TORTOR-697697 format. One line per field, with one value per residue: residue in three letters; z, y, x of N, C-alpha, C in turn. Coordinates in nm, 2 decimals. Layout:
residues N
code (ALA:...)
n_up (Z:...)
n_north (Y:...)
n_east (X:...)
ca_up (Z:...)
ca_north (Y:...)
ca_east (X:...)
c_up (Z:...)
c_north (Y:...)
c_east (X:...)
***
This chain:
residues 315
code (MET:ALA:ASN:LYS:LYS:LYS:ILE:SER:ALA:PHE:ILE:SER:VAL:ASN:LEU:ILE:LEU:VAL:ASN:ALA:LEU:LEU:CYS:LEU:ALA:TYR:GLY:LYS:ILE:ASN:LEU:SER:GLU:TYR:TYR:SER:GLN:THR:GLN:GLU:ARG:PHE:VAL:THR:ASN:LYS:ILE:ILE:ARG:ILE:SER:LYS:SER:LEU:ILE:GLY:SER:PRO:TYR:SER:GLU:PHE:PRO:LEU:GLY:GLU:GLY:LYS:ASP:SER:LYS:LEU:VAL:SER:LYS:PRO:ILE:TYR:LEU:LEU:ASP:GLU:PHE:ASP:CYS:LEU:THR:TYR:VAL:GLU:THR:VAL:LEU:ALA:LEU:SER:LEU:SER:LYS:THR:LYS:GLU:ASN:PHE:GLU:LYS:ILE:TYR:SER:ASP:LEU:LYS:TYR:ASN:SER:GLN:GLU:ASN:ASP:PHE:PHE:HIS:ARG:ASN:HIS:PHE:THR:SER:VAL:ASP:TRP:ASN:TYR:PHE:ASN:GLN:LYS:LYS:GLY:TYR:LEU:THR:ASP:ILE:THR:LYS:THR:ILE:LYS:ASP:LYS:ASN:GLY:ARG:VAL:ILE:ALA:GLU:ILE:ASN:THR:THR:LEU:ILE:ASP:LYS:PRO:SER:TRP:TYR:LYS:LYS:ILE:ALA:THR:SER:ASN:THR:LEU:TRP:GLN:ARG:TYR:ALA:GLY:ARG:ASN:LEU:THR:GLU:TYR:ASP:LYS:ALA:GLU:LEU:LYS:ARG:PHE:MET:ARG:LYS:ALA:LYS:ALA:GLN:LYS:SER:GLN:LEU:SER:TYR:ILE:PRO:ILE:SER:LYS:LEU:ARG:ASN:ASN:VAL:LYS:ARG:ILE:ASP:LEU:SER:VAL:LEU:GLU:LYS:ILE:PRO:ASP:ALA:SER:ILE:VAL:GLU:ILE:VAL:ARG:LYS:ASN:TRP:ARG:THR:LYS:LYS:ILE:LEU:GLY:THR:GLU:LEU:ASP:ILE:SER:HIS:ILE:GLY:PHE:LEU:ILE:LYS:ASN:ASN:ASN:GLU:PHE:THR:PHE:ARG:HIS:ALA:HIS:GLN:GLY:ASP:ARG:VAL:VAL:ASP:ILE:ASP:PHE:SER:LYS:TYR:LEU:GLU:GLN:ILE:SER:LYS:GLN:ALA:SER:PHE:ALA:GLY:ILE:ASN:ILE:GLN:LYS:ILE:ASN:THR:ALA:PRO:ASP:ILE:THR)
n_up (0.00:0.08:-0.11:-0.34:-0.28:-0.29:-0.56:-0.69:-0.60:-0.72:-0.99:-1.00:-0.93:-1.15:-1.36:-1.31:-1.36:-1.63:-1.74:-1.67:-1.82:-2.07:-2.09:-2.15:-2.39:-2.71:-2.67:-2.61:-2.36:-2.09:-1.82:-1.58:-1.58:-1.58:-1.33:-1.17:-1.19:-1.17:-0.94:-0.88:-0.67:-0.67:-0.78:-0.98:-1.12:-1.22:-1.39:-1.58:-1.70:-1.78:-1.95:-2.15:-2.25:-2.40:-2.62:-2.97:-2.99:-3.16:-3.24:-3.16:-3.21:-2.96:-2.83:-2.64:-2.44:-2.26:-2.24:-2.38:-2.31:-2.29:-2.40:-2.52:-2.58:-2.68:-2.69:-2.58:-2.22:-2.14:-2.31:-2.41:-2.61:-2.80:-2.82:-2.74:-2.66:-2.39:-2.29:-2.31:-2.11:-1.89:-1.88:-1.84:-1.58:-1.43:-1.45:-1.33:-1.07:-0.96:-0.82:-0.88:-1.13:-1.09:-0.92:-1.10:-1.28:-1.12:-1.04:-1.29:-1.37:-1.17:-1.23:-1.48:-1.45:-1.27:-1.08:-0.90:-1.08:-1.37:-1.64:-1.96:-1.91:-1.66:-1.72:-1.73:-1.93:-2.00:-1.97:-1.80:-1.61:-1.54:-1.55:-1.44:-1.21:-1.06:-1.02:-0.88:-0.65:-0.56:-0.50:-0.67:-0.83:-0.82:-0.88:-0.97:-1.10:-1.01:-0.84:-0.97:-1.03:-1.15:-1.22:-1.04:-0.83:-0.86:-0.90:-1.19:-1.31:-1.47:-1.50:-1.69:-1.81:-1.90:-2.04:-2.00:-2.17:-2.10:-2.14:-2.40:-2.54:-2.52:-2.66:-2.91:-2.98:-2.99:-3.21:-3.42:-3.64:-3.75:-3.55:-3.34:-3.44:-3.42:-3.14:-3.07:-3.27:-3.44:-3.61:-3.51:-3.31:-3.24:-2.98:-2.88:-2.92:-2.75:-2.50:-2.48:-2.49:-2.25:-2.08:-2.14:-2.02:-1.75:-1.72:-1.64:-1.73:-1.68:-1.53:-1.61:-1.44:-1.51:-1.41:-1.57:-1.73:-1.92:-2.26:-2.30:-2.06:-2.06:-2.21:-2.26:-2.24:-2.50:-2.65:-2.65:-2.54:-2.20:-2.01:-1.75:-1.63:-1.70:-1.56:-1.30:-1.30:-1.18:-1.25:-1.48:-1.46:-1.54:-1.83:-1.96:-2.25:-2.29:-2.41:-2.54:-2.63:-2.83:-3.01:-3.04:-3.02:-3.22:-3.36:-3.16:-2.98:-2.74:-2.59:-2.54:-2.32:-2.29:-2.50:-2.53:-2.39:-2.19:-2.08:-1.91:-1.94:-1.78:-1.83:-1.71:-1.85:-2.05:-2.19:-2.24:-2.42:-2.38:-2.55:-2.69:-3.01:-3.22:-3.48:-3.53:-3.34:-3.02:-2.90:-2.85:-2.81:-2.83:-2.58:-2.58:-2.85:-2.93:-2.79:-2.92:-3.18:-3.14:-3.05:-3.25:-3.32:-3.29:-3.08:-2.88:-2.54:-2.32:-2.06:-1.84:-1.53:-1.37:-1.09:-1.01:-0.77:-0.51:-0.52:-0.41:-0.15:-0.28:-0.28)
n_north (-0.12:0.12:0.15:0.18:0.43:0.59:0.56:0.66:0.93:1.00:0.98:1.18:1.42:1.42:1.45:1.71:1.84:1.79:1.93:2.18:2.21:2.21:2.46:2.59:2.50:2.52:2.78:2.93:3.08:3.09:3.26:3.30:3.08:2.88:2.90:2.84:2.57:2.43:2.23:2.14:2.08:2.07:2.23:2.15:1.95:2.11:2.29:2.10:2.02:2.26:2.37:2.18:2.20:2.43:2.37:2.40:2.66:2.96:3.10:3.42:3.70:3.91:3.98:4.14:4.43:4.73:4.77:4.93:5.20:5.28:5.50:5.42:5.12:4.98:4.73:4.43:4.37:4.11:3.80:3.52:3.34:3.35:3.34:3.43:3.27:3.34:3.47:3.26:3.08:3.26:3.29:3.03:2.98:3.19:3.11:2.87:2.92:3.08:3.16:3.29:3.50:3.77:3.74:3.60:3.80:3.98:3.82:3.77:4.03:4.07:3.88:3.98:4.24:4.44:4.62:4.82:5.00:4.95:4.97:5.02:5.06:4.93:4.67:4.32:4.27:4.14:3.81:3.68:3.88:4.02:3.89:3.63:3.70:3.89:3.74:3.52:3.65:3.74:3.50:3.32:3.15:2.92:2.89:2.60:2.49:2.45:2.24:2.01:1.70:1.48:1.12:1.05:1.22:1.48:1.83:1.97:2.21:2.52:2.86:3.13:3.43:3.74:4.06:4.26:4.52:4.75:5.04:5.08:4.91:5.04:5.28:5.17:5.07:5.31:5.43:5.27:5.20:4.97:4.78:4.88:4.85:4.58:4.55:4.73:4.73:4.93:5.24:5.43:5.73:6.08:6.12:5.86:5.82:6.02:5.93:5.67:5.74:5.88:5.67:5.54:5.69:5.65:5.38:5.10:4.92:4.57:4.29:3.97:3.66:3.36:3.04:2.73:2.41:2.26:2.15:1.95:1.82:1.71:1.50:1.15:0.89:0.79:1.00:1.07:1.22:1.22:1.05:1.00:1.23:1.41:1.30:1.39:1.64:1.82:1.75:1.94:2.17:2.49:2.53:2.70:2.81:2.85:3.08:3.15:3.39:3.50:3.71:3.93:4.21:4.39:4.39:4.42:4.60:4.50:4.22:3.90:3.63:3.43:3.25:3.12:2.96:2.73:2.44:2.15:1.84:1.54:1.20:0.89:0.74:0.93:1.24:1.56:1.86:2.14:2.41:2.74:2.75:2.93:3.12:2.94:2.75:2.65:2.37:2.02:1.85:1.59:1.61:1.53:1.51:1.77:1.90:1.79:1.89:2.18:2.19:2.19:2.45:2.71:2.90:2.78:2.70:2.55:2.45:2.62:2.58:2.63:2.60:2.58:2.75:2.77:3.03:3.36:3.55:3.79:3.90)
n_east (0.08:0.19:0.39:0.23:0.12:0.35:0.43:0.20:0.22:0.46:0.39:0.20:0.35:0.52:0.34:0.25:0.49:0.52:0.30:0.37:0.60:0.49:0.39:0.62:0.70:0.84:0.93:0.71:0.62:0.41:0.43:0.28:0.11:0.30:0.43:0.22:0.19:0.43:0.61:0.85:1.13:1.41:1.69:1.88:1.73:1.53:1.68:1.77:1.53:1.40:1.59:1.59:1.33:1.35:1.49:1.55:1.46:1.52:1.84:1.97:2.16:2.29:2.03:1.90:1.82:1.77:1.51:1.20:1.20:1.46:1.72:1.94:1.99:1.71:1.60:1.42:1.41:1.42:1.38:1.18:1.18:1.38:1.74:2.08:2.40:2.46:2.22:2.04:2.14:2.11:1.82:1.73:1.84:1.72:1.45:1.46:1.54:1.35:1.02:0.79:0.64:0.71:0.93:1.10:1.16:1.30:1.52:1.63:1.71:1.90:2.09:2.18:2.27:2.51:2.46:2.21:2.13:1.99:2.12:2.29:2.56:2.60:2.55:2.63:2.86:3.10:3.20:3.38:3.50:3.28:3.01:3.05:3.20:3.04:2.80:2.90:2.97:2.72:2.61:2.49:2.65:2.93:3.27:3.41:3.62:3.88:3.85:3.83:3.98:4.25:4.28:4.47:4.43:4.53:4.51:4.40:4.36:4.45:4.57:4.44:4.54:4.41:4.38:4.10:3.99:3.81:3.76:3.87:3.70:3.46:3.53:3.56:3.31:3.18:3.27:3.23:2.99:2.90:2.95:2.80:2.54:2.51:2.48:2.28:2.09:2.04:2.15:2.44:2.40:2.45:2.39:2.43:2.70:2.81:2.72:2.84:3.11:3.12:3.08:3.32:3.51:3.46:3.50:3.72:4.02:4.05:4.21:4.17:4.18:4.14:4.04:4.09:4.04:4.27:4.26:4.44:4.44:4.20:4.20:4.27:4.52:4.52:4.45:4.19:3.87:3.86:3.64:3.64:3.72:3.51:3.31:3.34:3.24:2.97:2.62:2.43:2.59:2.74:2.92:3.20:3.36:3.69:3.93:4.25:4.49:4.32:4.29:4.11:4.11:4.15:3.91:3.71:3.81:3.91:4.08:3.93:3.84:3.65:3.44:3.20:2.91:2.73:2.52:2.63:2.49:2.42:2.37:2.36:2.63:2.66:2.74:2.62:2.63:2.44:2.32:2.29:2.34:2.55:2.41:2.22:2.02:1.89:2.05:2.13:2.44:2.68:2.91:3.18:3.23:3.18:3.39:3.61:3.57:3.60:3.86:4.03:4.06:4.29:4.29:4.15:4.15:4.05:3.81:3.60:3.43:3.12:2.94:2.59:2.41:2.16:1.90:1.98:1.82:1.62:1.38)
ca_up (0.00:0.09:-0.24:-0.43:-0.26:-0.34:-0.71:-0.72:-0.57:-0.82:-1.11:-0.98:-0.94:-1.29:-1.45:-1.29:-1.43:-1.78:-1.77:-1.65:-1.93:-2.19:-2.09:-2.19:-2.52:-2.83:-2.64:-2.58:-2.21:-2.01:-1.69:-1.47:-1.58:-1.55:-1.19:-1.09:-1.21:-1.14:-0.80:-0.86:-0.56:-0.68:-0.89:-1.08:-1.20:-1.30:-1.49:-1.69:-1.77:-1.85:-2.06:-2.25:-2.31:-2.49:-2.74:-3.09:-2.99:-3.25:-3.20:-3.20:-3.15:-2.88:-2.85:-2.53:-2.41:-2.13:-2.25:-2.47:-2.26:-2.30:-2.51:-2.59:-2.64:-2.65:-2.71:-2.46:-2.11:-2.15:-2.41:-2.37:-2.73:-2.88:-2.73:-2.77:-2.56:-2.25:-2.25:-2.29:-1.97:-1.79:-1.88:-1.77:-1.44:-1.37:-1.44:-1.23:-0.93:-0.92:-0.77:-0.94:-1.25:-1.04:-0.87:-1.22:-1.34:-1.03:-1.05:-1.43:-1.37:-1.08:-1.31:-1.60:-1.41:-1.15:-0.99:-0.90:-1.20:-1.48:-1.77:-2.05:-1.84:-1.55:-1.76:-1.73:-2.07:-2.01:-1.89:-1.69:-1.51:-1.50:-1.53:-1.34:-1.08:-0.98:-0.99:-0.78:-0.53:-0.52:-0.45:-0.77:-0.89:-0.76:-0.97:-0.91:-1.19:-0.94:-0.76:-1.06:-1.02:-1.24:-1.15:-0.93:-0.73:-0.88:-0.96:-1.34:-1.37:-1.49:-1.50:-1.81:-1.78:-2.01:-2.00:-2.06:-2.18:-2.12:-2.20:-2.54:-2.60:-2.53:-2.76:-3.04:-3.02:-3.00:-3.34:-3.52:-3.67:-3.77:-3.42:-3.26:-3.50:-3.36:-3.00:-3.05:-3.37:-3.52:-3.64:-3.40:-3.31:-3.17:-2.84:-2.84:-2.91:-2.63:-2.38:-2.48:-2.45:-2.11:-2.01:-2.16:-1.92:-1.62:-1.72:-1.61:-1.78:-1.57:-1.56:-1.58:-1.42:-1.52:-1.40:-1.68:-1.75:-2.05:-2.34:-2.29:-1.94:-2.08:-2.30:-2.19:-2.30:-2.64:-2.70:-2.66:-2.42:-2.08:-1.95:-1.60:-1.59:-1.71:-1.45:-1.18:-1.31:-1.14:-1.35:-1.50:-1.44:-1.66:-1.89:-2.04:-2.34:-2.26:-2.52:-2.51:-2.75:-2.93:-3.10:-3.08:-2.99:-3.35:-3.40:-3.05:-2.89:-2.63:-2.59:-2.47:-2.28:-2.30:-2.63:-2.54:-2.26:-2.20:-1.97:-1.92:-1.89:-1.76:-1.82:-1.70:-1.90:-2.16:-2.15:-2.35:-2.41:-2.43:-2.57:-2.80:-3.11:-3.29:-3.61:-3.55:-3.24:-2.90:-2.95:-2.77:-2.88:-2.75:-2.53:-2.63:-2.99:-2.93:-2.75:-3.03:-3.29:-3.12:-3.01:-3.38:-3.33:-3.22:-2.96:-2.78:-2.43:-2.23:-2.01:-1.70:-1.48:-1.27:-1.02:-0.98:-0.63:-0.49:-0.54:-0.29:-0.12:-0.33:-0.29)
ca_north (0.00:0.24:0.16:0.24:0.57:0.65:0.56:0.76:1.06:1.02:1.01:1.31:1.52:1.43:1.51:1.85:1.89:1.78:2.04:2.31:2.22:2.24:2.61:2.64:2.44:2.60:2.91:3.01:3.06:3.16:3.26:3.28:2.94:2.79:2.90:2.78:2.43:2.36:2.22:2.07:2.15:2.06:2.32:2.07:1.89:2.22:2.33:2.00:2.01:2.38:2.39:2.09:2.25:2.54:2.32:2.44:2.80:3.02:3.18:3.56:3.77:4.03:4.01:4.21:4.57:4.78:4.80:5.03:5.34:5.31:5.58:5.36:4.99:4.97:4.59:4.39:4.34:3.96:3.73:3.38:3.26:3.35:3.36:3.40:3.17:3.39:3.49:3.13:3.04:3.35:3.26:2.90:3.01:3.27:3.03:2.76:2.97:3.17:3.10:3.37:3.59:3.89:3.69:3.57:3.93:4.03:3.74:3.79:4.16:4.05:3.81:4.05:4.37:4.44:4.73:4.85:5.07:4.85:5.04:4.96:5.07:4.84:4.53:4.23:4.25:4.04:3.69:3.64:3.98:4.08:3.79:3.53:3.77:3.94:3.63:3.44:3.74:3.74:3.37:3.23:3.06:2.89:2.84:2.47:2.44:2.40:2.12:1.89:1.64:1.36:0.99:1.04:1.31:1.60:1.94:1.98:2.35:2.62:3.00:3.20:3.58:3.82:4.20:4.30:4.66:4.81:5.17:5.06:4.85:5.15:5.36:5.10:5.07:5.45:5.48:5.17:5.19:4.82:4.71:4.93:4.79:4.45:4.56:4.81:4.71:5.06:5.32:5.52:5.87:6.16:6.09:5.73:5.85:6.10:5.84:5.57:5.81:5.91:5.54:5.50:5.77:5.59:5.24:5.06:4.79:4.47:4.17:3.84:3.55:3.26:2.90:2.65:2.28:2.26:2.04:1.84:1.74:1.65:1.38:1.04:0.85:0.77:1.13:1.09:1.29:1.13:1.05:1.00:1.37:1.47:1.24:1.47:1.77:1.81:1.75:2.07:2.28:2.58:2.52:2.81:2.78:2.95:3.11:3.20:3.45:3.49:3.82:4.00:4.35:4.48:4.39:4.46:4.69:4.43:4.08:3.82:3.50:3.33:3.27:3.05:2.92:2.64:2.35:2.01:1.75:1.40:1.09:0.77:0.76:1.02:1.38:1.64:2.01:2.20:2.55:2.82:2.74:3.06:3.12:2.82:2.74:2.58:2.23:1.93:1.79:1.51:1.70:1.49:1.54:1.92:1.94:1.75:1.99:2.31:2.17:2.22:2.59:2.74:2.98:2.71:2.66:2.45:2.48:2.67:2.52:2.71:2.52:2.67:2.74:2.82:3.17:3.44:3.62:3.93:3.94)
ca_east (0.00:0.28:0.46:0.14:0.11:0.47:0.42:0.10:0.27:0.56:0.32:0.13:0.45:0.57:0.23:0.25:0.60:0.49:0.21:0.45:0.69:0.41:0.39:0.75:0.73:0.86:0.95:0.58:0.62:0.32:0.50:0.19:0.06:0.41:0.45:0.11:0.19:0.56:0.64:0.98:1.20:1.55:1.73:1.94:1.62:1.46:1.77:1.77:1.40:1.37:1.68:1.55:1.21:1.38:1.56:1.48:1.44:1.62:1.95:1.96:2.28:2.27:1.89:1.84:1.86:1.72:1.36:1.16:1.22:1.60:1.76:2.06:1.95:1.57:1.56:1.36:1.49:1.44:1.30:1.15:1.16:1.50:1.85:2.22:2.44:2.45:2.08:1.98:2.18:2.04:1.68:1.71:1.88:1.61:1.33:1.48:1.56:1.24:0.90:0.68:0.68:0.78:1.06:1.18:1.21:1.40:1.64:1.69:1.78:2.01:2.19:2.21:2.33:2.60:2.42:2.07:2.11:1.98:2.15:2.39:2.69:2.61:2.52:2.75:2.90:3.21:3.16:3.48:3.52:3.15:2.90:3.10:3.25:2.93:2.71:2.96:2.97:2.58:2.58:2.43:2.75:3.06:3.37:3.46:3.72:4.00:3.83:3.83:4.12:4.26:4.26:4.57:4.40:4.60:4.44:4.44:4.33:4.55:4.51:4.45:4.54:4.37:4.34:3.97:4.01:3.67:3.77:3.90:3.58:3.36:3.57:3.54:3.16:3.14:3.32:3.20:2.85:2.87:2.95:2.69:2.42:2.49:2.44:2.16:1.99:2.02:2.27:2.49:2.36:2.54:2.36:2.49:2.85:2.84:2.70:2.95:3.24:3.11:3.11:3.46:3.59:3.43:3.54:3.86:4.06:4.05:4.29:4.10:4.26:4.04:4.07:4.03:4.10:4.32:4.22:4.54:4.41:4.07:4.22:4.34:4.65:4.50:4.42:4.04:3.82:3.86:3.51:3.65:3.73:3.38:3.22:3.36:3.17:2.83:2.52:2.37:2.68:2.76:3.05:3.24:3.46:3.80:4.02:4.39:4.54:4.21:4.32:3.98:4.12:4.14:3.77:3.62:3.87:3.97:4.09:3.83:3.88:3.54:3.37:3.07:2.86:2.61:2.51:2.67:2.39:2.47:2.27:2.44:2.76:2.65:2.76:2.57:2.65:2.32:2.36:2.24:2.44:2.55:2.36:2.13:1.92:1.93:2.07:2.21:2.55:2.76:3.01:3.31:3.24:3.20:3.53:3.70:3.56:3.66:4.00:4.10:4.08:4.42:4.27:4.07:4.24:3.99:3.68:3.58:3.30:3.05:2.83:2.48:2.36:2.02:1.90:1.98:1.69:1.62:1.24)
c_up (0.00:-0.04:-0.34:-0.41:-0.31:-0.50:-0.76:-0.71:-0.68:-0.95:-1.11:-1.00:-1.09:-1.39:-1.43:-1.36:-1.58:-1.82:-1.76:-1.78:-2.06:-2.20:-2.14:-2.34:-2.63:-2.80:-2.61:-2.43:-2.15:-1.86:-1.57:-1.46:-1.54:-1.40:-1.11:-1.10:-1.16:-0.99:-0.77:-0.76:-0.59:-0.81:-1.00:-1.18:-1.28:-1.41:-1.61:-1.77:-1.84:-1.97:-2.18:-2.32:-2.41:-2.61:-2.86:-3.10:-3.08:-3.18:-3.25:-3.13:-3.08:-2.88:-2.74:-2.51:-2.27:-2.14:-2.34:-2.44:-2.26:-2.42:-2.59:-2.66:-2.60:-2.68:-2.58:-2.35:-2.10:-2.26:-2.37:-2.49:-2.83:-2.79:-2.80:-2.66:-2.42:-2.20:-2.23:-2.15:-1.87:-1.77:-1.81:-1.62:-1.37:-1.35:-1.34:-1.09:-0.88:-0.89:-0.83:-1.05:-1.20:-0.99:-0.99:-1.27:-1.25:-1.04:-1.19:-1.43:-1.28:-1.15:-1.42:-1.57:-1.29:-1.06:-0.99:-1.02:-1.32:-1.62:-1.84:-1.98:-1.73:-1.59:-1.76:-1.87:-2.09:-1.92:-1.78:-1.58:-1.47:-1.46:-1.42:-1.21:-1.00:-0.94:-0.89:-0.64:-0.48:-0.47:-0.55:-0.82:-0.80:-0.86:-0.91:-1.00:-1.12:-0.86:-0.84:-1.06:-1.12:-1.15:-1.04:-0.82:-0.74:-0.95:-1.10:-1.40:-1.38:-1.49:-1.63:-1.78:-1.91:-1.97:-2.08:-2.05:-2.21:-2.18:-2.36:-2.61:-2.62:-2.65:-2.90:-3.08:-3.04:-3.14:-3.45:-3.54:-3.69:-3.64:-3.34:-3.31:-3.44:-3.22:-2.99:-3.15:-3.45:-3.53:-3.52:-3.42:-3.23:-3.02:-2.79:-2.83:-2.78:-2.50:-2.37:-2.45:-2.31:-2.03:-2.02:-2.05:-1.78:-1.61:-1.69:-1.68:-1.66:-1.62:-1.51:-1.56:-1.40:-1.51:-1.52:-1.68:-1.89:-2.13:-2.33:-2.16:-1.95:-2.16:-2.22:-2.27:-2.45:-2.71:-2.73:-2.53:-2.31:-2.00:-1.80:-1.54:-1.59:-1.60:-1.32:-1.18:-1.27:-1.25:-1.36:-1.46:-1.56:-1.70:-1.98:-2.13:-2.34:-2.38:-2.47:-2.64:-2.86:-3.04:-3.14:-3.06:-3.11:-3.38:-3.29:-2.96:-2.76:-2.66:-2.51:-2.43:-2.27:-2.43:-2.63:-2.40:-2.28:-2.08:-2.01:-1.86:-1.89:-1.75:-1.83:-1.75:-2.03:-2.11:-2.27:-2.32:-2.47:-2.43:-2.68:-2.90:-3.20:-3.44:-3.63:-3.45:-3.12:-2.93:-2.84:-2.86:-2.79:-2.71:-2.58:-2.77:-3.01:-2.90:-2.86:-3.15:-3.26:-3.08:-3.14:-3.40:-3.24:-3.09:-2.85:-2.67:-2.35:-2.18:-1.87:-1.65:-1.36:-1.22:-0.99:-0.84:-0.62:-0.50:-0.41:-0.27:-0.17:-0.35:-0.24)
c_north (0.13:0.26:0.22:0.39:0.65:0.66:0.66:0.90:1.10:1.06:1.15:1.43:1.54:1.48:1.66:1.91:1.89:1.90:2.17:2.32:2.25:2.39:2.67:2.59:2.54:2.75:3.00:2.99:3.15:3.16:3.23:3.14:2.84:2.78:2.84:2.63:2.36:2.35:2.15:2.15:2.16:2.14:2.25:2.01:2.00:2.27:2.23:2.01:2.14:2.40:2.30:2.14:2.36:2.50:2.35:2.59:2.87:3.10:3.33:3.63:3.90:4.07:4.10:4.35:4.61:4.82:4.92:5.17:5.38:5.39:5.52:5.23:4.96:4.83:4.55:4.36:4.19:3.91:3.58:3.29:3.27:3.39:3.36:3.31:3.21:3.41:3.36:3.08:3.13:3.31:3.13:2.91:3.08:3.19:2.92:2.80:3.06:3.10:3.17:3.45:3.71:3.85:3.66:3.70:3.99:3.95:3.76:3.92:4.15:3.98:3.89:4.18:4.35:4.55:4.74:4.93:4.98:4.92:4.97:4.95:4.96:4.69:4.45:4.19:4.14:3.93:3.67:3.75:4.04:3.97:3.69:3.60:3.81:3.84:3.53:3.52:3.74:3.60:3.27:3.12:3.03:2.83:2.71:2.41:2.38:2.28:1.99:1.83:1.52:1.23:0.97:1.15:1.45:1.70:1.96:2.12:2.43:2.76:3.07:3.35:3.66:3.96:4.24:4.46:4.73:4.95:5.17:5.00:4.96:5.25:5.30:5.10:5.21:5.51:5.38:5.15:5.04:4.75:4.75:4.87:4.65:4.45:4.63:4.79:4.83:5.13:5.40:5.66:5.95:6.14:5.96:5.75:5.92:6.01:5.73:5.62:5.85:5.78:5.50:5.57:5.71:5.45:5.22:4.93:4.69:4.34:4.05:3.73:3.43:3.12:2.82:2.51:2.27:2.14:1.92:1.75:1.68:1.53:1.27:1.00:0.82:0.89:1.15:1.16:1.19:1.15:1.05:1.14:1.44:1.42:1.32:1.60:1.75:1.82:1.90:2.19:2.36:2.55:2.63:2.77:2.89:2.96:3.17:3.26:3.45:3.60:3.89:4.16:4.44:4.49:4.46:4.57:4.63:4.28:4.02:3.69:3.39:3.36:3.21:3.00:2.83:2.54:2.21:1.92:1.61:1.31:0.96:0.80:0.85:1.16:1.47:1.79:2.07:2.35:2.61:2.83:2.86:3.04:3.01:2.83:2.67:2.43:2.15:1.87:1.71:1.60:1.66:1.53:1.69:1.96:1.90:1.85:2.12:2.30:2.19:2.37:2.63:2.81:2.90:2.66:2.55:2.50:2.53:2.61:2.60:2.62:2.62:2.64:2.78:2.97:3.25:3.51:3.76:3.97:4.07)
c_east (0.09:0.35:0.36:0.12:0.23:0.47:0.32:0.15:0.38:0.50:0.26:0.23:0.50:0.47:0.23:0.37:0.58:0.40:0.29:0.54:0.62:0.39:0.51:0.78:0.74:0.88:0.83:0.56:0.51:0.37:0.40:0.14:0.18:0.43:0.34:0.11:0.32:0.58:0.77:1.07:1.35:1.60:1.79:1.83:1.55:1.55:1.77:1.64:1.37:1.46:1.64:1.43:1.23:1.46:1.48:1.45:1.55:1.72:1.94:2.08:2.24:2.12:1.83:1.90:1.80:1.58:1.33:1.18:1.37:1.63:1.88:2.02:1.81:1.52:1.50:1.46:1.52:1.35:1.29:1.15:1.28:1.62:1.98:2.27:2.42:2.30:2.00:2.01:2.11:1.89:1.65:1.74:1.76:1.48:1.34:1.49:1.45:1.11:0.77:0.73:0.76:0.92:1.15:1.24:1.32:1.53:1.71:1.77:1.91:2.12:2.26:2.30:2.42:2.57:2.27:2.03:2.11:2.00:2.26:2.53:2.71:2.57:2.65:2.79:3.00:3.20:3.25:3.48:3.39:3.05:2.94:3.13:3.13:2.83:2.77:2.95:2.82:2.54:2.51:2.52:2.87:3.15:3.43:3.57:3.84:3.98:3.83:3.97:4.12:4.25:4.36:4.55:4.47:4.51:4.49:4.42:4.45:4.49:4.54:4.44:4.51:4.33:4.21:3.98:3.88:3.67:3.78:3.78:3.47:3.40:3.54:3.40:3.11:3.18:3.29:3.05:2.81:2.86:2.83:2.55:2.40:2.44:2.30:2.05:1.96:2.15:2.31:2.43:2.46:2.52:2.43:2.64:2.89:2.83:2.81:3.08:3.24:3.14:3.26:3.55:3.57:3.49:3.69:3.89:4.08:4.13:4.20:4.20:4.17:4.09:4.01:4.11:4.14:4.28:4.31:4.50:4.27:4.08:4.29:4.46:4.64:4.44:4.27:3.99:3.80:3.73:3.52:3.67:3.59:3.29:3.23:3.29:3.02:2.73:2.46:2.46:2.69:2.90:3.08:3.36:3.57:3.89:4.15:4.44:4.44:4.22:4.19:4.00:4.10:3.99:3.68:3.68:3.93:3.98:3.97:3.89:3.78:3.46:3.23:3.04:2.74:2.61:2.56:2.56:2.44:2.36:2.34:2.58:2.77:2.66:2.72:2.59:2.52:2.34:2.29:2.35:2.44:2.50:2.26:2.02:1.97:1.93:2.14:2.32:2.63:2.89:3.15:3.33:3.26:3.34:3.63:3.69:3.63:3.81:4.09:4.13:4.20:4.40:4.20:4.17:4.18:3.85:3.69:3.44:3.25:2.94:2.72:2.43:2.22:2.02:1.91:1.85:1.69:1.47:1.21)
***
């Protein structure tokens, strides 16, 4: 009798989850309906289910802004049906960590900005020195890259040092109409130029010292991806693709050290990278296959791993 009750409760909870995920299907998210139906308690399970429900959503480069009232970037504050790699991760995190629509919007803004001022200047533009740093400080994330060890118990992480030149980046986008069109979706105006140059004078260059597991340490003795290393990464962790000597300064005004971000999903002995694939859509790909593909690129250094924590109280 007790077993029947447990089975019945299990089925009931999963039916609730199925209904909740139907509210998310194909990016047509009804937030109010979603929150009225989902009762999943564990963040990892929610990350896995919500990220999966958004598979197939189209990729959109720099899709967000500060809302329709913004004089700089008037794109939506958030979207639920199209993403770039970072906004996909932010959306899944905010949905997984929140309990109501209002709570979702607060958490999304908290992930996206590093200040109570939700403007372009205070947005977490750079993954390593902004998005990672501030969201670790707020308690959303923990960098666990240095805790991953090889079969002999040795730490395999190294440090990648990159200068993120924010003043030079602002100067670049203030003088490049092509680049500004990518961010704002429109041509540069004199107002834009003046604001970006004002931001440039306030900004400071920052040295990023990013932990990463080199691709050489991700391979075994026969030069294949070592699954025993991947097994040590917690399910539904955030994986960031780390670059070394990427040579982006000429184009963007600064060097960068992270080029991509997504989730590592584990199922028995299978490892899947779930991400918003540039120029395509949200997809799943075998993580070993993905690593082998990008390892052919000279600038690819390895991976950084961020563990997702429960949400801080910002209600």
